Legacy VTK file of the C-alpha trace (Angstrom):
# vtk DataFile Version 3.0
C-alpha trace
ASCII
DATASET POLYDATA
POINTS 407 float
106.768 70.147 85.990
107.414 73.075 83.636
107.204 76.802 84.547
104.364 78.533 82.790
105.154 82.290 82.211
101.521 83.265 82.141
100.912 81.469 85.576
104.055 83.136 86.895
102.997 86.574 85.723
99.621 86.181 87.189
100.892 85.030 90.681
103.472 87.789 90.826
100.783 90.506 89.939
98.418 88.905 92.436
101.251 89.106 95.099
101.607 92.824 94.292
97.822 93.281 94.736
97.871 91.695 98.125
100.866 93.681 99.210
98.886 96.904 98.421
96.141 95.737 100.592
98.249 96.328 103.879
98.742 100.155 103.203
95.050 100.140 102.069
94.132 98.607 105.470
96.120 101.460 106.927
93.815 104.039 105.205
90.614 102.049 106.104
91.640 101.952 109.769
93.180 105.504 109.706
89.975 107.098 108.601
88.040 105.393 111.343
90.289 106.529 114.344
90.426 110.000 115.808
92.588 112.706 114.262
95.174 112.360 116.942
95.830 108.679 116.238
95.637 108.369 112.454
99.471 108.253 111.823
99.919 105.717 114.618
97.562 103.104 113.146
98.781 103.636 109.599
102.327 103.013 110.924
101.314 99.907 112.712
99.890 98.493 109.414
102.779 99.804 107.223
105.548 98.527 109.541
104.148 95.067 109.259
105.505 94.905 105.671
108.925 95.380 107.115
108.849 93.076 110.077
106.966 90.134 108.710
108.728 90.113 105.266
112.103 89.914 106.911
110.938 87.048 109.311
109.172 85.312 106.328
112.562 85.111 104.428
114.541 84.088 107.544
112.327 81.414 108.975
108.629 82.055 108.625
108.049 80.336 105.248
109.898 77.501 106.649
107.777 77.097 109.599
104.524 77.569 107.571
105.226 75.596 104.458
108.536 73.717 105.118
108.777 69.824 105.541
106.018 68.754 107.940
106.644 67.971 111.521
103.798 66.067 112.946
101.156 67.974 111.122
101.587 70.991 113.461
104.472 72.959 112.158
106.964 73.056 109.198
110.594 72.295 109.818
113.617 74.499 109.624
115.091 72.944 106.554
114.089 76.029 104.470
115.674 78.576 106.729
116.828 81.694 104.732
115.003 80.125 101.756
117.468 77.323 101.496
116.048 74.852 98.862
113.370 77.342 97.910
114.529 78.120 94.495
113.250 78.892 90.957
111.978 75.513 90.096
108.240 74.541 90.747
107.315 73.002 94.127
104.710 70.780 95.512
102.552 73.764 96.109
102.317 75.139 92.599
103.504 73.008 89.654
103.680 75.830 86.949
105.539 78.640 88.880
108.849 79.056 90.602
108.776 78.071 94.136
109.987 81.606 95.110
106.895 83.070 93.308
104.662 80.947 95.590
106.762 81.911 98.645
106.494 85.711 97.880
102.758 85.403 97.235
102.235 83.716 100.612
104.393 86.388 102.214
101.741 88.991 101.555
99.079 86.936 103.452
101.615 86.599 106.422
102.103 90.427 106.359
98.356 91.485 106.391
97.260 88.988 108.976
98.840 90.653 112.029
98.187 94.110 110.587
94.437 93.225 110.742
94.577 92.864 114.500
95.663 96.408 115.161
92.075 97.758 114.698
91.193 96.106 118.094
93.659 98.028 120.119
93.636 101.267 118.244
94.599 104.400 120.267
96.292 102.757 123.122
99.092 100.188 122.499
102.785 101.158 122.943
104.580 100.967 119.507
107.643 99.138 120.940
105.478 96.537 122.502
103.545 96.270 119.227
106.693 95.476 117.374
107.591 92.614 119.716
104.048 91.332 119.709
103.979 91.236 115.968
107.158 89.141 115.842
105.837 86.732 118.534
102.384 86.420 117.036
103.595 85.731 113.511
106.092 83.110 114.860
103.797 81.225 117.311
100.258 81.857 115.891
100.255 82.571 112.188
103.063 80.256 110.997
101.565 77.182 112.751
97.936 77.672 111.696
99.043 78.506 108.077
100.897 75.165 108.156
97.818 73.266 109.516
95.662 74.631 106.829
97.980 74.954 103.707
101.280 73.251 104.486
101.998 69.847 102.904
101.125 67.493 105.809
99.327 70.031 107.839
96.688 68.212 110.129
93.680 70.383 108.950
94.638 69.967 105.397
94.963 66.160 105.847
91.572 66.207 107.577
90.057 67.771 104.595
89.324 71.344 105.607
88.727 73.587 102.674
90.204 77.079 102.910
90.919 78.486 99.545
92.405 81.869 100.535
92.528 82.336 104.277
89.180 82.078 106.107
90.799 80.309 109.032
94.481 81.038 108.737
93.979 84.784 108.054
90.575 86.120 109.152
89.487 83.749 111.987
93.069 83.722 113.322
93.325 87.677 113.234
89.777 88.270 114.426
90.091 85.972 117.490
93.451 87.430 118.384
91.773 90.823 118.137
89.261 89.544 120.697
91.953 88.484 123.132
93.767 91.765 122.579
90.693 93.908 123.335
90.013 91.968 126.443
93.573 92.144 127.795
94.494 95.659 126.813
91.273 97.096 128.139
89.069 99.921 127.101
90.224 103.272 125.574
90.303 106.174 127.980
86.899 107.767 127.975
85.252 104.814 126.243
81.433 105.055 126.470
81.724 108.640 127.702
83.665 110.759 125.265
82.888 110.882 121.608
85.149 108.718 119.422
83.922 109.439 115.952
85.888 108.690 112.731
87.974 111.626 111.681
87.989 111.076 107.899
85.271 108.882 106.439
86.397 109.547 102.761
89.829 108.070 103.698
88.038 105.001 104.995
86.073 104.742 101.739
89.290 105.043 99.847
90.865 102.313 101.929
87.789 100.067 101.299
87.981 100.575 97.583
91.664 99.562 97.454
91.095 96.586 99.843
88.398 95.418 97.405
90.644 95.809 94.400
93.628 94.036 96.090
91.274 91.323 97.305
91.096 89.946 93.705
94.770 89.143 93.969
94.102 87.657 97.479
91.455 85.222 96.267
91.912 84.736 92.496
95.669 84.561 93.003
95.176 81.657 95.449
94.510 79.348 92.413
98.334 79.951 91.677
97.567 79.624 88.008
95.698 81.798 85.459
92.796 80.033 84.183
89.192 78.718 84.975
89.758 78.426 88.821
91.100 81.932 89.185
88.075 83.226 87.198
85.742 81.395 89.512
87.394 82.932 92.596
87.477 86.416 91.123
83.855 86.435 90.318
82.776 84.931 93.685
84.825 87.663 95.374
83.111 90.425 93.490
79.603 89.062 93.970
79.789 88.349 97.610
81.345 91.794 98.389
78.585 93.506 96.435
75.900 91.418 98.127
77.265 92.197 101.729
77.666 95.936 100.901
73.929 96.165 100.005
72.834 93.908 102.871
74.608 96.002 105.570
73.532 99.199 104.128
69.843 98.267 104.116
70.043 96.770 107.670
71.585 99.817 108.983
69.057 101.911 107.067
66.165 99.943 108.770
67.962 99.827 112.129
69.181 103.431 112.436
67.002 105.220 109.867
69.868 106.281 107.539
72.010 104.498 105.006
75.376 104.639 106.605
78.487 105.257 104.399
80.664 103.535 107.128
78.145 100.788 107.280
78.302 100.153 103.481
82.051 99.916 103.534
82.122 97.638 106.530
79.689 95.372 104.779
81.990 95.281 101.858
84.924 94.107 103.913
82.547 91.616 105.654
81.572 90.075 102.412
85.166 89.977 101.258
86.208 88.127 104.428
83.393 85.646 104.259
84.019 84.542 100.543
87.778 84.130 101.231
87.681 80.540 102.256
84.988 79.596 99.718
85.890 81.608 96.720
87.576 78.751 94.726
84.772 76.208 95.621
81.347 77.816 94.955
79.168 79.231 92.108
78.233 82.863 91.768
74.864 82.280 93.267
76.272 80.437 96.360
78.686 83.536 96.636
75.751 85.775 96.574
74.240 83.839 99.524
77.480 83.949 101.484
77.706 87.655 100.892
74.150 88.097 102.024
74.658 86.146 105.160
77.878 88.023 105.907
76.044 91.319 105.870
73.445 90.034 108.474
75.631 88.012 110.745
78.549 90.471 110.945
76.117 93.405 111.615
74.598 91.272 114.370
78.127 90.517 115.745
78.790 94.202 116.082
75.608 94.667 118.061
76.502 91.840 120.274
79.997 93.452 120.775
78.303 96.536 121.859
76.035 94.744 124.321
79.048 92.775 125.745
80.914 96.008 126.306
84.448 95.104 125.256
86.441 97.764 123.226
87.326 96.224 120.063
87.721 99.673 118.591
87.443 98.897 114.848
85.226 95.667 114.973
88.034 93.377 113.973
86.330 90.494 115.871
82.945 91.077 114.419
84.034 91.500 110.795
87.066 89.179 110.523
86.444 86.702 113.366
82.867 86.202 112.895
83.029 86.897 109.041
85.804 84.304 108.754
83.836 81.687 110.731
80.647 82.123 108.641
82.760 81.863 105.472
84.515 78.704 106.699
81.236 77.081 107.667
79.493 78.377 104.528
82.188 76.531 102.461
81.058 73.382 104.139
77.561 74.127 103.056
78.003 75.519 99.608
81.151 73.919 98.132
80.726 71.722 94.967
82.969 69.562 92.928
81.147 70.870 89.861
82.909 74.162 90.557
86.227 72.750 91.561
86.863 68.935 91.329
89.885 69.182 93.646
87.583 70.355 96.480
84.571 68.572 97.895
80.847 68.621 98.067
79.192 70.519 100.879
76.001 70.062 102.821
73.768 71.303 99.972
75.349 68.820 97.638
74.801 65.650 99.584
77.890 65.740 101.828
77.152 66.813 105.344
80.490 65.401 106.610
82.369 68.382 105.033
80.411 70.815 107.246
81.518 68.802 110.340
85.210 68.996 109.096
84.923 72.801 108.601
83.526 73.090 112.201
86.608 71.236 113.479
88.817 73.757 111.541
86.937 76.647 112.980
86.988 75.428 116.659
90.775 74.560 116.367
91.613 78.032 114.886
89.432 79.874 117.586
90.964 77.778 120.428
94.568 78.063 119.383
94.598 81.680 118.351
92.902 82.952 121.373
94.902 80.927 123.869
98.352 81.584 122.428
97.524 85.426 121.838
96.412 85.638 125.368
99.654 84.124 126.714
101.809 86.403 124.444
99.857 89.594 125.557
100.056 88.538 129.302
103.856 88.061 129.042
104.292 91.333 127.118
102.142 93.175 129.691
104.230 91.869 132.651
107.529 92.668 130.904
107.233 95.641 128.486
103.701 96.989 129.364
101.011 97.003 126.650
99.418 100.548 126.971
100.817 103.836 126.761
100.425 106.100 129.782
97.168 107.908 130.388
98.829 111.227 129.481
100.188 109.752 126.246
96.788 108.321 125.348
95.139 111.725 125.984
97.787 113.593 123.816
97.248 110.833 121.047
99.696 108.179 119.765
100.763 110.344 116.779
102.684 112.787 119.037
103.475 110.502 122.015
104.774 107.555 119.934
106.081 109.126 116.821
106.379 113.019 117.459
104.508 113.730 114.294
101.192 115.107 113.383
99.068 114.018 110.422
97.683 117.484 109.803
99.404 120.774 110.430
96.150 122.727 111.094
LINES 1 408
407 0 1 2 3 4 5 6 7 8 9 10 11 12 13 14 15 16 17 18 19 20 21 22 23 24 25 26 27 28 29 30 31 32 33 34 35 36 37 38 39 40 41 42 43 44 45 46 47 48 49 50 51 52 53 54 55 56 57 58 59 60 61 62 63 64 65 66 67 68 69 70 71 72 73 74 75 76 77 78 79 80 81 82 83 84 85 86 87 88 89 90 91 92 93 94 95 96 97 98 99 100 101 102 103 104 105 106 107 108 109 110 111 112 113 114 115 116 117 118 119 120 121 122 123 124 125 126 127 128 129 130 131 132 133 134 135 136 137 138 139 140 141 142 143 144 145 146 147 148 149 150 151 152 153 154 155 156 157 158 159 160 161 162 163 164 165 166 167 168 169 170 171 172 173 174 175 176 177 178 179 180 181 182 183 184 185 186 187 188 189 190 191 192 193 194 195 196 197 198 199 200 201 202 203 204 205 206 207 208 209 210 211 212 213 214 215 216 217 218 219 220 221 222 223 224 225 226 227 228 229 230 231 232 233 234 235 236 237 238 239 240 241 242 243 244 245 246 247 248 249 250 251 252 253 254 255 256 257 258 259 260 261 262 263 264 265 266 267 268 269 270 271 272 273 274 275 276 277 278 279 280 281 282 283 284 285 286 287 288 289 290 291 292 293 294 295 296 297 298 299 300 301 302 303 304 305 306 307 308 309 310 311 312 313 314 315 316 317 318 319 320 321 322 323 324 325 326 327 328 329 330 331 332 333 334 335 336 337 338 339 340 341 342 343 344 345 346 347 348 349 350 351 352 353 354 355 356 357 358 359 360 361 362 363 364 365 366 367 368 369 370 371 372 373 374 375 376 377 378 379 380 381 382 383 384 385 386 387 388 389 390 391 392 393 394 395 396 397 398 399 400 401 402 403 404 405 406
């Protein structure tokens, strides 16, 4: 195996793009919360870059991608990046192992950051820090190994997840559901107005997320060439289709074409195409994006009817969008697009759809259960929520003693 300088440059640039998605997520979420909580949620996203990056180097990468231990978790042989050097690895034959490691680090960073939208405006920052450490260790690392690690049981089963439909989006979305249920509703939820304080900030965040997502999906080819081109185009097409779909549905449903709705549709399309991006053609990507716009919109309505306070619709967009994307991979995947993949339901292989269902159910069950346990323990020991007084003041002042705007 020889290192290819073009592939290496491509993967490192892709890693940088994915890294930029985490502060972009902060802008996306920050625009959606009230003025008194904007710094707090941006900080929760941003600090994940510090926490998870350090954990990833120390032991996270070893747990997720290290030598397999029974299909469930990686071993500790790669602690501190021992044996993770500058020669190629089993995961990517044309780039240094450390290039693959740092690319995957960015996925590990953004996944727990996605969850923060569910408990916006009400979680203690100190507890959030501990939650992030525990969740990354006991939820993200194992599921990443199941799906992508050499010997991981879902990978061995034949589950297709090109760039993170299960390990990232279902995982974070279902954890968000558990968090919203355990932490409870915001003070004044359903009574007081809780309107976004800066929609242009949210649009800016959406644009940077869309831009960074090309690194997320195309970079998952871990080589510059035909497969990365396929993933890039699929990502663009699905996001565009979902943007239009959500906008028109909200226009019909509410009488106006919502800016927030269009941006939410964009993210839903990006989420849904993530697991399928390296396995489907552009028309299939169009169908997946169209489906994401409809299904995730309906999921938001379902959340409202059920009454739980997932503040920024993480479950509806990431959990349900990731679920649709994983199942859609089982429908639309084709070996004509990627010979290393498999044919889906539409191409004469219904068994792949069944395999994808197993991956979805396993990810839902594990993420929800372990997240619930972590939150219960933290609630009993540290406490999850800020005091009612601190919540009324806002997390910017009560947790950080800073204000986003001076007037």
